[in-house]
C-alpha atoms as an extended CHARMM CRD file, in Angstrom:
* protein
*
       288  EXT
         1         1  UNK       CA             37.8300000000      158.7080000000       72.5120000000  PROA      1               0.0000000000
         2         2  UNK       CA             41.4400000000      159.5470000000       71.8260000000  PROA      2               0.0000000000
         3         3  UNK       CA             42.8610000000      160.3080000000       75.1640000000  PROA      3               0.0000000000
         4         4  UNK       CA             45.9340000000      162.7600000000       75.3940000000  PROA      4               0.0000000000
         5         5  UNK       CA             48.2040000000      163.3170000000       78.3690000000  PROA      5               0.0000000000
         6         6  UNK       CA             51.5640000000      164.8530000000       79.3370000000  PROA      6               0.0000000000
         7         7  UNK       CA             54.7950000000      163.7590000000       81.1450000000  PROA      7               0.0000000000
         8         8  UNK       CA             56.4470000000      165.4240000000       83.9930000000  PROA      8               0.0000000000
         9         9  UNK       CA             59.7430000000      163.7330000000       83.3790000000  PROA      9               0.0000000000
        10        10  UNK       CA             61.9190000000      163.2790000000       86.5460000000  PROA      10              0.0000000000
        11        11  UNK       CA             64.8170000000      165.5020000000       85.0710000000  PROA      11              0.0000000000
        12        12  UNK       CA             63.0810000000      168.3750000000       86.8290000000  PROA      12              0.0000000000
        13        13  UNK       CA             63.5610000000      168.4900000000       90.3010000000  PROA      13              0.0000000000
        14        14  UNK       CA             60.5850000000      167.4830000000       92.7490000000  PROA      14              0.0000000000
        15        15  UNK       CA             60.0630000000      171.1640000000       93.9630000000  PROA      15              0.0000000000
        16        16  UNK       CA             58.9490000000      171.6960000000       90.2280000000  PROA      16              0.0000000000
        17        17  UNK       CA             56.0790000000      169.2300000000       90.3470000000  PROA      17              0.0000000000
        18        18  UNK       CA             53.4370000000      171.5100000000       91.7720000000  PROA      18              0.0000000000
        19        19  UNK       CA             53.7250000000      174.1930000000       89.4690000000  PROA      19              0.0000000000
        20        20  UNK       CA             53.7910000000      171.7600000000       86.5520000000  PROA      20              0.0000000000
        21        21  UNK       CA             50.9350000000      169.8420000000       87.7230000000  PROA      21              0.0000000000
        22        22  UNK       CA             48.6860000000      173.1420000000       88.2340000000  PROA      22              0.0000000000
        23        23  UNK       CA             49.6980000000      174.3310000000       84.8850000000  PROA      23              0.0000000000
        24        24  UNK       CA             48.6390000000      171.2530000000       83.2030000000  PROA      24              0.0000000000
        25        25  UNK       CA             45.2420000000      171.0550000000       84.9900000000  PROA      25              0.0000000000
        26        26  UNK       CA             44.7760000000      174.5920000000       84.1530000000  PROA      26              0.0000000000
        27        27  UNK       CA             45.5840000000      174.1420000000       80.6700000000  PROA      27              0.0000000000
        28        28  UNK       CA             43.1410000000      171.3160000000       80.2140000000  PROA      28              0.0000000000
        29        29  UNK       CA             45.5470000000      168.3510000000       80.2740000000  PROA      29              0.0000000000
        30        30  UNK       CA             43.4310000000      165.3760000000       81.3020000000  PROA      30              0.0000000000
        31        31  UNK       CA             46.3040000000      163.1250000000       82.5450000000  PROA      31              0.0000000000
        32        32  UNK       CA             49.7670000000      163.9260000000       83.8650000000  PROA      32              0.0000000000
        33        33  UNK       CA             52.0970000000      160.9130000000       83.9490000000  PROA      33              0.0000000000
        34        34  UNK       CA             54.9160000000      160.3120000000       86.0290000000  PROA      34              0.0000000000
        35        35  UNK       CA             58.2400000000      158.2460000000       85.7290000000  PROA      35              0.0000000000
        36        36  UNK       CA             59.7660000000      156.2820000000       88.6380000000  PROA      36              0.0000000000
        37        37  UNK       CA             63.2110000000      156.6810000000       87.1850000000  PROA      37              0.0000000000
        38        38  UNK       CA             66.2760000000      155.5300000000       89.5200000000  PROA      38              0.0000000000
        39        39  UNK       CA             67.5160000000      157.7730000000       91.4930000000  PROA      39              0.0000000000
        40        40  UNK       CA             65.0320000000      160.5610000000       91.0900000000  PROA      40              0.0000000000
        41        41  UNK       CA             61.4090000000      161.1710000000       92.4130000000  PROA      41              0.0000000000
        42        42  UNK       CA             59.3640000000      158.1280000000       93.8620000000  PROA      42              0.0000000000
        43        43  UNK       CA             56.3260000000      157.3830000000       91.9010000000  PROA      43              0.0000000000
        44        44  UNK       CA             53.4560000000      157.1250000000       94.3860000000  PROA      44              0.0000000000
        45        45  UNK       CA             54.7950000000      160.1820000000       96.4980000000  PROA      45              0.0000000000
        46        46  UNK       CA             54.6740000000      162.2430000000       93.5570000000  PROA      46              0.0000000000
        47        47  UNK       CA             51.3760000000      160.8680000000       92.3930000000  PROA      47              0.0000000000
        48        48  UNK       CA             49.7330000000      161.5580000000       95.7100000000  PROA      48              0.0000000000
        49        49  UNK       CA             51.1280000000      165.0880000000       95.6860000000  PROA      49              0.0000000000
        50        50  UNK       CA             49.7010000000      165.8670000000       92.3650000000  PROA      50              0.0000000000
        51        51  UNK       CA             46.0890000000      164.3100000000       93.0380000000  PROA      51              0.0000000000
        52        52  UNK       CA             46.0330000000      166.4550000000       96.0760000000  PROA      52              0.0000000000
        53        53  UNK       CA             47.1030000000      169.8020000000       94.4650000000  PROA      53              0.0000000000
        54        54  UNK       CA             44.6020000000      169.1450000000       91.5140000000  PROA      54              0.0000000000
        55        55  UNK       CA             40.8670000000      168.3450000000       91.4290000000  PROA      55              0.0000000000
        56        56  UNK       CA             40.1580000000      166.4960000000       88.1280000000  PROA      56              0.0000000000
        57        57  UNK       CA             43.2930000000      165.5180000000       86.5740000000  PROA      57              0.0000000000
        58        58  UNK       CA             44.0800000000      161.6900000000       86.4610000000  PROA      58              0.0000000000
        59        59  UNK       CA             47.6440000000      160.5130000000       87.2310000000  PROA      59              0.0000000000
        60        60  UNK       CA             49.3750000000      157.8460000000       85.4110000000  PROA      60              0.0000000000
        61        61  UNK       CA             52.5570000000      156.0610000000       86.4990000000  PROA      61              0.0000000000
        62        62  UNK       CA             54.4950000000      155.1260000000       83.5260000000  PROA      62              0.0000000000
        63        63  UNK       CA             56.1080000000      152.8180000000       85.2980000000  PROA      63              0.0000000000
        64        64  UNK       CA             57.2080000000      151.5810000000       88.7320000000  PROA      64              0.0000000000
        65        65  UNK       CA             59.9450000000      149.0330000000       88.5100000000  PROA      65              0.0000000000
        66        66  UNK       CA             58.7470000000      145.6900000000       89.7400000000  PROA      66              0.0000000000
        67        67  UNK       CA             62.4150000000      144.4710000000       90.9110000000  PROA      67              0.0000000000
        68        68  UNK       CA             62.4750000000      147.1020000000       93.5090000000  PROA      68              0.0000000000
        69        69  UNK       CA             59.2750000000      147.1460000000       95.0340000000  PROA      69              0.0000000000
        70        70  UNK       CA             57.7680000000      144.1620000000       96.8690000000  PROA      70              0.0000000000
        71        71  UNK       CA             54.4660000000      143.2380000000       95.3940000000  PROA      71              0.0000000000
        72        72  UNK       CA             52.6340000000      143.6720000000       98.8480000000  PROA      72              0.0000000000
        73        73  UNK       CA             54.0700000000      147.1720000000       99.1050000000  PROA      73              0.0000000000
        74        74  UNK       CA             52.9650000000      148.1800000000       95.6410000000  PROA      74              0.0000000000
        75        75  UNK       CA             49.4450000000      146.7980000000       96.3350000000  PROA      75              0.0000000000
        76        76  UNK       CA             49.1290000000      148.9490000000       99.4550000000  PROA      76              0.0000000000
        77        77  UNK       CA             50.6490000000      151.9720000000       97.7160000000  PROA      77              0.0000000000
        78        78  UNK       CA             47.9210000000      151.7020000000       94.6850000000  PROA      78              0.0000000000
        79        79  UNK       CA             45.2550000000      150.7430000000       97.3270000000  PROA      79              0.0000000000
        80        80  UNK       CA             46.0310000000      153.6730000000       99.4150000000  PROA      80              0.0000000000
        81        81  UNK       CA             46.0580000000      156.3170000000       96.3740000000  PROA      81              0.0000000000
        82        82  UNK       CA             43.0450000000      154.9600000000       94.8980000000  PROA      82              0.0000000000
        83        83  UNK       CA             40.8970000000      155.0670000000       98.1420000000  PROA      83              0.0000000000
        84        84  UNK       CA             42.0720000000      158.6130000000       98.8160000000  PROA      84              0.0000000000
        85        85  UNK       CA             41.4090000000      159.7870000000       95.1560000000  PROA      85              0.0000000000
        86        86  UNK       CA             39.0690000000      157.2140000000       93.6180000000  PROA      86              0.0000000000
        87        87  UNK       CA             39.1220000000      156.6520000000       89.6440000000  PROA      87              0.0000000000
        88        88  UNK       CA             42.1660000000      159.1830000000       89.3520000000  PROA      88              0.0000000000
        89        89  UNK       CA             45.0950000000      156.8270000000       89.3790000000  PROA      89              0.0000000000
        90        90  UNK       CA             46.3520000000      154.9480000000       86.3870000000  PROA      90              0.0000000000
        91        91  UNK       CA             48.9970000000      152.5680000000       87.9890000000  PROA      91              0.0000000000
        92        92  UNK       CA             51.8100000000      150.9250000000       85.9100000000  PROA      92              0.0000000000
        93        93  UNK       CA             54.7090000000      148.4930000000       86.4620000000  PROA      93              0.0000000000
        94        94  UNK       CA             57.4280000000      147.2450000000       84.5500000000  PROA      94              0.0000000000
        95        95  UNK       CA             61.0330000000      145.3450000000       84.4870000000  PROA      95              0.0000000000
        96        96  UNK       CA             62.7210000000      148.5410000000       84.8910000000  PROA      96              0.0000000000
        97        97  UNK       CA             66.1010000000      149.6840000000       83.5990000000  PROA      97              0.0000000000
        98        98  UNK       CA             68.4800000000      146.6600000000       83.8920000000  PROA      98              0.0000000000
        99        99  UNK       CA             71.6250000000      148.6230000000       84.6750000000  PROA      99              0.0000000000
       100       100  UNK       CA             69.6710000000      150.5510000000       87.5480000000  PROA      100             0.0000000000
       101       101  UNK       CA             68.2270000000      147.3100000000       88.8660000000  PROA      101             0.0000000000
       102       102  UNK       CA             71.7210000000      145.8830000000       88.8590000000  PROA      102             0.0000000000
       103       103  UNK       CA             73.1490000000      148.9400000000       90.9460000000  PROA      103             0.0000000000
       104       104  UNK       CA             70.4940000000      148.5580000000       93.8060000000  PROA      104             0.0000000000
       105       105  UNK       CA             71.0800000000      144.5890000000       93.8620000000  PROA      105             0.0000000000
       106       106  UNK       CA             67.5350000000      143.8740000000       92.5000000000  PROA      106             0.0000000000
       107       107  UNK       CA             68.2370000000      142.7260000000       88.8420000000  PROA      107             0.0000000000
       108       108  UNK       CA             66.2010000000      139.6890000000       87.9250000000  PROA      108             0.0000000000
       109       109  UNK       CA             67.9540000000      136.9480000000       86.1370000000  PROA      109             0.0000000000
       110       110  UNK       CA             64.8350000000      136.2760000000       84.2860000000  PROA      110             0.0000000000
       111       111  UNK       CA             62.4470000000      139.6500000000       83.9460000000  PROA      111             0.0000000000
       112       112  UNK       CA             59.7800000000      137.5200000000       82.1370000000  PROA      112             0.0000000000
       113       113  UNK       CA             59.3480000000      135.1290000000       85.1620000000  PROA      113             0.0000000000
       114       114  UNK       CA             59.1790000000      138.0580000000       87.6920000000  PROA      114             0.0000000000
       115       115  UNK       CA             56.4210000000      139.8110000000       85.4340000000  PROA      115             0.0000000000
       116       116  UNK       CA             54.4860000000      136.4420000000       85.1510000000  PROA      116             0.0000000000
       117       117  UNK       CA             54.4830000000      136.1700000000       88.8610000000  PROA      117             0.0000000000
       118       118  UNK       CA             54.0240000000      139.8960000000       90.0130000000  PROA      118             0.0000000000
       119       119  UNK       CA             51.2800000000      141.1660000000       88.2340000000  PROA      119             0.0000000000
       120       120  UNK       CA             48.7620000000      138.4000000000       88.8950000000  PROA      120             0.0000000000
       121       121  UNK       CA             49.7780000000      138.6610000000       92.5710000000  PROA      121             0.0000000000
       122       122  UNK       CA             49.3490000000      142.5110000000       92.4500000000  PROA      122             0.0000000000
       123       123  UNK       CA             45.8960000000      142.1090000000       90.5850000000  PROA      123             0.0000000000
       124       124  UNK       CA             44.8430000000      139.6840000000       93.3030000000  PROA      124             0.0000000000
       125       125  UNK       CA             45.9140000000      141.7050000000       96.1760000000  PROA      125             0.0000000000
       126       126  UNK       CA             44.1210000000      144.7530000000       94.5210000000  PROA      126             0.0000000000
       127       127  UNK       CA             40.8050000000      142.8300000000       94.3040000000  PROA      127             0.0000000000
       128       128  UNK       CA             40.8170000000      142.2060000000       97.9550000000  PROA      128             0.0000000000
       129       129  UNK       CA             41.4560000000      138.3180000000       97.7370000000  PROA      129             0.0000000000
       130       130  UNK       CA             43.6880000000      136.6030000000      100.3140000000  PROA      130             0.0000000000
       131       131  UNK       CA             46.6280000000      135.8040000000       98.1550000000  PROA      131             0.0000000000
       132       132  UNK       CA             49.1710000000      132.8400000000       98.6060000000  PROA      132             0.0000000000
       133       133  UNK       CA             51.7360000000      132.1050000000       96.1440000000  PROA      133             0.0000000000
       134       134  UNK       CA             55.4850000000      130.6720000000       96.0910000000  PROA      134             0.0000000000
       135       135  UNK       CA             57.5660000000      131.5530000000       93.1130000000  PROA      135             0.0000000000
       136       136  UNK       CA             60.9590000000      132.4510000000       92.0950000000  PROA      136             0.0000000000
       137       137  UNK       CA             60.5090000000      136.0690000000       92.8870000000  PROA      137             0.0000000000
       138       138  UNK       CA             57.1110000000      136.5930000000       94.3430000000  PROA      138             0.0000000000
       139       139  UNK       CA             56.1920000000      134.7970000000       97.5810000000  PROA      139             0.0000000000
       140       140  UNK       CA             53.0570000000      135.6450000000       99.6110000000  PROA      140             0.0000000000
       141       141  UNK       CA             51.5370000000      133.5790000000      102.5190000000  PROA      141             0.0000000000
       142       142  UNK       CA             47.9940000000      134.3770000000      103.1920000000  PROA      142             0.0000000000
       143       143  UNK       CA             48.2930000000      138.0490000000      102.4900000000  PROA      143             0.0000000000
       144       144  UNK       CA             45.2450000000      140.0650000000      102.2930000000  PROA      144             0.0000000000
       145       145  UNK       CA             44.9720000000      144.1370000000      101.9510000000  PROA      145             0.0000000000
       146       146  UNK       CA             42.9820000000      145.5750000000      104.9280000000  PROA      146             0.0000000000
       147       147  UNK       CA             42.0700000000      148.6200000000      102.9650000000  PROA      147             0.0000000000
       148       148  UNK       CA             41.6800000000      147.2870000000       99.1230000000  PROA      148             0.0000000000
       149       149  UNK       CA             40.2820000000      149.8380000000       96.4490000000  PROA      149             0.0000000000
       150       150  UNK       CA             36.6270000000      149.5940000000       96.1230000000  PROA      150             0.0000000000
       151       151  UNK       CA             37.2200000000      149.3820000000       92.3590000000  PROA      151             0.0000000000
       152       152  UNK       CA             40.6400000000      148.2010000000       91.3990000000  PROA      152             0.0000000000
       153       153  UNK       CA             42.1320000000      150.3110000000       88.6820000000  PROA      153             0.0000000000
       154       154  UNK       CA             43.3440000000      148.7950000000       85.6140000000  PROA      154             0.0000000000
       155       155  UNK       CA             46.9540000000      147.9210000000       85.7490000000  PROA      155             0.0000000000
       156       156  UNK       CA             49.1100000000      148.8810000000       82.5400000000  PROA      156             0.0000000000
       157       157  UNK       CA             52.4050000000      147.0290000000       82.1170000000  PROA      157             0.0000000000
       158       158  UNK       CA             55.5960000000      148.2180000000       80.0930000000  PROA      158             0.0000000000
       159       159  UNK       CA             57.1120000000      145.8440000000       77.4260000000  PROA      159             0.0000000000
       160       160  UNK       CA             59.0890000000      146.0110000000       74.3960000000  PROA      160             0.0000000000
       161       161  UNK       CA             60.3210000000      142.9080000000       72.9250000000  PROA      161             0.0000000000
       162       162  UNK       CA             57.8030000000      140.3130000000       71.3950000000  PROA      162             0.0000000000
       163       163  UNK       CA             57.6450000000      137.9610000000       74.3560000000  PROA      163             0.0000000000
       164       164  UNK       CA             57.4040000000      140.6310000000       76.9850000000  PROA      164             0.0000000000
       165       165  UNK       CA             54.5580000000      142.3750000000       74.8250000000  PROA      165             0.0000000000
       166       166  UNK       CA             52.7310000000      138.9070000000       74.6510000000  PROA      166             0.0000000000
       167       167  UNK       CA             52.9380000000      138.7300000000       78.3120000000  PROA      167             0.0000000000
       168       168  UNK       CA             51.5110000000      142.1990000000       78.9610000000  PROA      168             0.0000000000
       169       169  UNK       CA             48.5210000000      141.2970000000       77.1600000000  PROA      169             0.0000000000
       170       170  UNK       CA             48.2960000000      137.8400000000       79.3640000000  PROA      170             0.0000000000
       171       171  UNK       CA             48.6590000000      139.5600000000       82.6230000000  PROA      171             0.0000000000
       172       172  UNK       CA             47.7670000000      143.1990000000       82.3530000000  PROA      172             0.0000000000
       173       173  UNK       CA             44.9400000000      145.4880000000       81.4000000000  PROA      173             0.0000000000
       174       174  UNK       CA             47.2270000000      147.4260000000       78.9510000000  PROA      174             0.0000000000
       175       175  UNK       CA             50.7800000000      147.9900000000       77.5820000000  PROA      175             0.0000000000
       176       176  UNK       CA             52.9680000000      150.9150000000       77.6860000000  PROA      176             0.0000000000
       177       177  UNK       CA             55.5750000000      151.7440000000       74.9860000000  PROA      177             0.0000000000
       178       178  UNK       CA             58.3920000000      154.2410000000       75.3710000000  PROA      178             0.0000000000
       179       179  UNK       CA             58.9790000000      157.3910000000       73.1870000000  PROA      179             0.0000000000
       180       180  UNK       CA             60.5600000000      156.8800000000       69.8500000000  PROA      180             0.0000000000
       181       181  UNK       CA             57.8390000000      154.1640000000       68.8310000000  PROA      181             0.0000000000
       182       182  UNK       CA             56.5020000000      154.4540000000       65.5480000000  PROA      182             0.0000000000
       183       183  UNK       CA             52.9190000000      153.9280000000       64.5240000000  PROA      183             0.0000000000
       184       184  UNK       CA             53.7870000000      150.6050000000       63.0570000000  PROA      184             0.0000000000
       185       185  UNK       CA             55.3890000000      149.5330000000       66.1700000000  PROA      185             0.0000000000
       186       186  UNK       CA             52.1780000000      150.5910000000       68.0600000000  PROA      186             0.0000000000
       187       187  UNK       CA             50.1670000000      148.3490000000       65.6710000000  PROA      187             0.0000000000
       188       188  UNK       CA             52.5880000000      145.4110000000       66.1530000000  PROA      188             0.0000000000
       189       189  UNK       CA             52.6180000000      145.7200000000       69.8360000000  PROA      189             0.0000000000
       190       190  UNK       CA             48.8510000000      145.7080000000       70.2690000000  PROA      190             0.0000000000
       191       191  UNK       CA             48.5680000000      142.6350000000       68.0600000000  PROA      191             0.0000000000
       192       192  UNK       CA             51.2410000000      140.8310000000       70.0740000000  PROA      192             0.0000000000
       193       193  UNK       CA             49.4240000000      141.9580000000       73.2130000000  PROA      193             0.0000000000
       194       194  UNK       CA             46.0390000000      140.9880000000       72.1020000000  PROA      194             0.0000000000
       195       195  UNK       CA             47.6320000000      137.3590000000       71.1480000000  PROA      195             0.0000000000
       196       196  UNK       CA             48.6760000000      136.9390000000       74.8120000000  PROA      196             0.0000000000
       197       197  UNK       CA             45.2540000000      137.9460000000       75.9180000000  PROA      197             0.0000000000
       198       198  UNK       CA             43.2140000000      135.6430000000       73.8460000000  PROA      198             0.0000000000
       199       199  UNK       CA             45.8300000000      132.9460000000       74.8660000000  PROA      199             0.0000000000
       200       200  UNK       CA             44.9650000000      133.3580000000       78.4910000000  PROA      200             0.0000000000
       201       201  UNK       CA             41.3680000000      133.4870000000       77.7140000000  PROA      201             0.0000000000
       202       202  UNK       CA             40.7680000000      137.2300000000       78.5860000000  PROA      202             0.0000000000
       203       203  UNK       CA             38.1170000000      139.2010000000       77.1460000000  PROA      203             0.0000000000
       204       204  UNK       CA             37.6690000000      142.9040000000       76.7210000000  PROA      204             0.0000000000
       205       205  UNK       CA             39.7990000000      145.5450000000       75.2520000000  PROA      205             0.0000000000
       206       206  UNK       CA             43.4920000000      146.2140000000       75.7440000000  PROA      206             0.0000000000
       207       207  UNK       CA             45.0150000000      149.5640000000       76.5470000000  PROA      207             0.0000000000
       208       208  UNK       CA             47.9720000000      150.7120000000       74.4580000000  PROA      208             0.0000000000
       209       209  UNK       CA             49.8370000000      153.5760000000       76.1010000000  PROA      209             0.0000000000
       210       210  UNK       CA             52.6210000000      155.3060000000       74.1400000000  PROA      210             0.0000000000
       211       211  UNK       CA             54.8960000000      158.0810000000       74.8850000000  PROA      211             0.0000000000
       212       212  UNK       CA             55.5780000000      160.6520000000       71.9810000000  PROA      212             0.0000000000
       213       213  UNK       CA             58.2100000000      163.4550000000       72.1400000000  PROA      213             0.0000000000
       214       214  UNK       CA             56.7570000000      166.5550000000       70.9640000000  PROA      214             0.0000000000
       215       215  UNK       CA             57.7630000000      170.1520000000       70.7840000000  PROA      215             0.0000000000
       216       216  UNK       CA             55.7510000000      173.1300000000       70.7340000000  PROA      216             0.0000000000
       217       217  UNK       CA             58.6180000000      175.4830000000       70.4920000000  PROA      217             0.0000000000
       218       218  UNK       CA             60.6900000000      174.8920000000       67.3180000000  PROA      218             0.0000000000
       219       219  UNK       CA             63.9250000000      175.6130000000       69.1960000000  PROA      219             0.0000000000
       220       220  UNK       CA             63.4890000000      172.3000000000       70.9850000000  PROA      220             0.0000000000
       221       221  UNK       CA             62.2690000000      170.0890000000       68.1230000000  PROA      221             0.0000000000
       222       222  UNK       CA             63.5700000000      166.4610000000       68.6990000000  PROA      222             0.0000000000
       223       223  UNK       CA             66.1550000000      165.3920000000       66.0080000000  PROA      223             0.0000000000
       224       224  UNK       CA             65.0880000000      162.9220000000       63.5020000000  PROA      224             0.0000000000
       225       225  UNK       CA             66.5070000000      159.3940000000       64.5740000000  PROA      225             0.0000000000
       226       226  UNK       CA             69.2000000000      158.0670000000       62.2190000000  PROA      226             0.0000000000
       227       227  UNK       CA             68.5610000000      154.4100000000       62.8210000000  PROA      227             0.0000000000
       228       228  UNK       CA             65.3040000000      152.7490000000       62.1870000000  PROA      228             0.0000000000
       229       229  UNK       CA             63.2380000000      151.2210000000       65.4120000000  PROA      229             0.0000000000
       230       230  UNK       CA             62.8410000000      147.6300000000       65.4490000000  PROA      230             0.0000000000
       231       231  UNK       CA             62.9350000000      147.5440000000       61.4300000000  PROA      231             0.0000000000
       232       232  UNK       CA             60.5340000000      150.4730000000       60.9970000000  PROA      232             0.0000000000
       233       233  UNK       CA             61.1410000000      153.6200000000       59.3220000000  PROA      233             0.0000000000
       234       234  UNK       CA             62.3970000000      155.9750000000       61.6310000000  PROA      234             0.0000000000
       235       235  UNK       CA             59.8550000000      157.8510000000       63.9500000000  PROA      235             0.0000000000
       236       236  UNK       CA             58.9110000000      161.2380000000       62.4720000000  PROA      236             0.0000000000
       237       237  UNK       CA             59.9660000000      163.9590000000       65.0780000000  PROA      237             0.0000000000
       238       238  UNK       CA             56.7450000000      165.9380000000       66.0730000000  PROA      238             0.0000000000
       239       239  UNK       CA             57.0930000000      169.6720000000       66.5050000000  PROA      239             0.0000000000
       240       240  UNK       CA             54.9190000000      172.7070000000       65.8720000000  PROA      240             0.0000000000
       241       241  UNK       CA             51.8580000000      174.6190000000       66.7680000000  PROA      241             0.0000000000
       242       242  UNK       CA             49.0950000000      172.5260000000       68.6900000000  PROA      242             0.0000000000
       243       243  UNK       CA             47.1560000000      172.0480000000       65.5930000000  PROA      243             0.0000000000
       244       244  UNK       CA             50.2680000000      170.5590000000       63.9340000000  PROA      244             0.0000000000
       245       245  UNK       CA             51.0360000000      168.1530000000       66.8380000000  PROA      245             0.0000000000
       246       246  UNK       CA             47.3380000000      167.1240000000       67.0880000000  PROA      246             0.0000000000
       247       247  UNK       CA             47.5480000000      166.2700000000       63.0990000000  PROA      247             0.0000000000
       248       248  UNK       CA             50.7870000000      164.3360000000       63.5560000000  PROA      248             0.0000000000
       249       249  UNK       CA             49.2770000000      162.0500000000       66.2560000000  PROA      249             0.0000000000
       250       250  UNK       CA             46.6210000000      160.6740000000       64.1180000000  PROA      250             0.0000000000
       251       251  UNK       CA             48.4830000000      157.7560000000       62.5950000000  PROA      251             0.0000000000
       252       252  UNK       CA             49.3110000000      156.6770000000       66.5590000000  PROA      252             0.0000000000
       253       253  UNK       CA             45.4950000000      156.5330000000       67.0100000000  PROA      253             0.0000000000
       254       254  UNK       CA             44.6130000000      154.6980000000       63.9580000000  PROA      254             0.0000000000
       255       255  UNK       CA             47.4170000000      152.2690000000       64.5670000000  PROA      255             0.0000000000
       256       256  UNK       CA             45.4260000000      151.3760000000       67.9240000000  PROA      256             0.0000000000
       257       257  UNK       CA             46.8900000000      153.5320000000       70.5270000000  PROA      257             0.0000000000
       258       258  UNK       CA             44.3510000000      154.4050000000       73.2040000000  PROA      258             0.0000000000
       259       259  UNK       CA             46.4630000000      156.9980000000       75.0220000000  PROA      259             0.0000000000
       260       260  UNK       CA             49.1440000000      159.2950000000       73.5390000000  PROA      260             0.0000000000
       261       261  UNK       CA             51.3090000000      160.7880000000       76.1970000000  PROA      261             0.0000000000
       262       262  UNK       CA             53.2500000000      163.6780000000       75.1880000000  PROA      262             0.0000000000
       263       263  UNK       CA             56.8830000000      163.9780000000       76.1980000000  PROA      263             0.0000000000
       264       264  UNK       CA             58.6740000000      167.4270000000       76.2910000000  PROA      264             0.0000000000
       265       265  UNK       CA             62.2210000000      167.1920000000       74.8990000000  PROA      265             0.0000000000
       266       266  UNK       CA             65.0140000000      167.3420000000       77.2230000000  PROA      266             0.0000000000
       267       267  UNK       CA             66.1330000000      170.7350000000       76.0870000000  PROA      267             0.0000000000
       268       268  UNK       CA             62.7880000000      172.1400000000       76.6300000000  PROA      268             0.0000000000
       269       269  UNK       CA             62.8000000000      173.7030000000       80.3590000000  PROA      269             0.0000000000
       270       270  UNK       CA             59.5040000000      175.7380000000       80.0970000000  PROA      270             0.0000000000
       271       271  UNK       CA             57.5100000000      173.1700000000       81.5490000000  PROA      271             0.0000000000
       272       272  UNK       CA             54.3030000000      175.6280000000       82.0600000000  PROA      272             0.0000000000
       273       273  UNK       CA             54.6490000000      176.1790000000       78.0350000000  PROA      273             0.0000000000
       274       274  UNK       CA             54.7300000000      172.5090000000       77.3670000000  PROA      274             0.0000000000
       275       275  UNK       CA             51.5450000000      172.0100000000       79.5740000000  PROA      275             0.0000000000
       276       276  UNK       CA             49.7930000000      174.5410000000       77.8780000000  PROA      276             0.0000000000
       277       277  UNK       CA             50.3880000000      173.1590000000       74.3920000000  PROA      277             0.0000000000
       278       278  UNK       CA             49.5140000000      169.6180000000       75.4060000000  PROA      278             0.0000000000
       279       279  UNK       CA             46.3280000000      171.0690000000       76.9080000000  PROA      279             0.0000000000
       280       280  UNK       CA             45.4350000000      172.7320000000       73.6360000000  PROA      280             0.0000000000
       281       281  UNK       CA             46.0980000000      169.4620000000       71.8130000000  PROA      281             0.0000000000
       282       282  UNK       CA             43.8420000000      167.8680000000       74.0160000000  PROA      282             0.0000000000
       283       283  UNK       CA             41.1830000000      170.1710000000       73.4620000000  PROA      283             0.0000000000
       284       284  UNK       CA             41.5900000000      170.1200000000       69.7860000000  PROA      284             0.0000000000
       285       285  UNK       CA             41.1550000000      166.3860000000       69.8940000000  PROA      285             0.0000000000
       286       286  UNK       CA             38.3270000000      166.2650000000       72.2890000000  PROA      286             0.0000000000
       287       287  UNK       CA             36.4840000000      168.8450000000       70.0710000000  PROA      287             0.0000000000
       288       288  UNK       CA             37.1210000000      166.9290000000       66.7660000000  PROA      288             0.0000000000
């Protein structure tokens, strides 16, 4: 099934989150995604609040930056939320914006090494295993969660460059792509992630999550990019009625995306209206 979600961007203040989450669930949005952008809302505090305020909707974190979070703390956060709201959290991690990581003194000299150490350690902790590892960035000495999740959730990992994308396939359960990605980039990313997965001897499907900027109010239609993305033709702006937005998402799913998460343009301050549009798109695709 083609899965749809919507993003509550941290350009809105935290006190706007409750109304946005409830509007999303009432509109039929299956998943609400959150960003942990410096220096705005924290991911897991926001996710816990949304899950408490709603009854059915899943919450995705796309993504929490690994450099600013000790892996044991991230495992504790995920396990706590998952046990309180089983099956409703979609946790994600990534490198973080390097300039922000530099501001807080957490910039990794080798983000790839950090990811290679961090994600397997996180998966091990969430499985309930006693974990010992000594790496350049991740060191654990017989660490075991007292309250691991009964069923560890799949872990998605953000990646853009070819080496990083291959690594997301090697260590993660899915790859997250940012907005402005084209369907061609989705296809290429999924192929690279599958290469990494195969090289690691891992079987099973690999998730591909892509954020797509969409406007339901023509006044907020995103402008067409002036430059190609990674050599591709520029991503075509998506705007229009829910039926038009739903049709414009077909190429992303055809390219291999398993989740398309709709992102409001920065100028769109009508969060309830945006969630209503995203819910209508989800209903159209569900009934297709």
